[in-house]
N, C-alpha and C positions, 0 to 999 in steps of 0.2 A: 616285442610286447605290442599288444593291440592298443590302438588309440580310439576305441569305440565308446569310451565313457561308461563302460559297464562297471558296476560296483556290487559287492556282496556285503550284505548287512544282516546282523542279527535283528530280527523283527518278528513280532507277533509270536508264533509258535515254533519258529525255527530260523534257519539262515536262508536268505533269499537273494537272488540275483535281480538287480534293477538296471534298466537301461532305457533312456529316452532317445531313440533314434529320430531321424527326420520325420517319419510318419507320425510317431507319437507326439513329437513337438507340434506338428501341424494340428493334430487332434486337440492337444492341450489349448492351442490358440482358439480353436473353434468353441471349445467348452467354456473357456474363461473370457473370451472376447478381448484378449490382449496377448501380447507377445510373451514368450517364456521368461525373458529377463524382467519384465514387469511383475510377473508372478513370483519370480525369485526374490525380487526386491520386497514385495509384500510379505513373503515368508520370512525374510530376514529382519524387516523393521516392525513386524507385529501388526501390520494392517491387512493380513491375509483374510480370505473368505474360507469357510469350511469346504467349499467345493474346490478351492485351490489344493488343499491338502489331499482330499480324496482322489481327485483327478491325477495329480502327480504320482501318487503311490500306485493307483490302478494301472495307469499307462506305463509306469516304470516296471511293474511286474510283467505286463504283457511284452514290453520290449526286452525284458530279461528272459523271456521264454515261457512264461506261464500262459496257460490257456485262458482266453478272456473270461470264461465262466468261472474259473478258479480264482482269477484276480478279483473279479467282482465279489465273490463269496468272501474272500479274505478281507477286502475293504469293508464290506458290510459288517463282518464280525469284529475286526480289529481297528477300524477307523470310525465308522458311523456309530458303533455301539460303545465308544469310549470317549472320554473328554478330548476335545480337539488338540489341546496343547501337547498331549502325549505323542502325537504323530508329527508335530511340526519339525522336529530335528530330522526325522527320516525324510520327509518331503524336501527339506532344505538340502540334505546330502544328495538326494537323487537328482534334483534339478540343478544343483551346483555342478555336479559331475557332467551333466548334459551340456551345460552352458560353458563351463570353464575347463572341463577335462577331469577325469578321475584323479584323486590325490596321488596315486602311484604312477600315473602317466608321466613319462619324462618328456619335457618340452624341449624342442630343438635337438641338436646333434650332440653326441657325447664329445667331450674334450679329447683331442688326440694326445697320446703320450709324447713327451719330449723326445727328440731324436737321441738315440743311444740309451734311453732308459728301458728298464725291463717291465 
């Protein structure tokens, strides 16, 4: 299994792959003026800025393989033209996966079977 923090979410008009790799996290820092965990904290505690939501989703789409122009079009249509609260859960999930790992990522090594067990 890949440990790249890629997640697939039903969002907007379909199912999309999101991923914030190192480059996208660096750009998020530049756009927001703070580190990714600070942005995640704001998204989680309700002190978010609208640009936090839009940047996480746009950069997550790009990291997930979307062309930048397509990602921007999607964000304009489904984030900027909608109430901000609608997209907070998506931004939370994308940035949480980047900071902590995707929910289905297995952390550590698998437990070895007991000797003599099948």
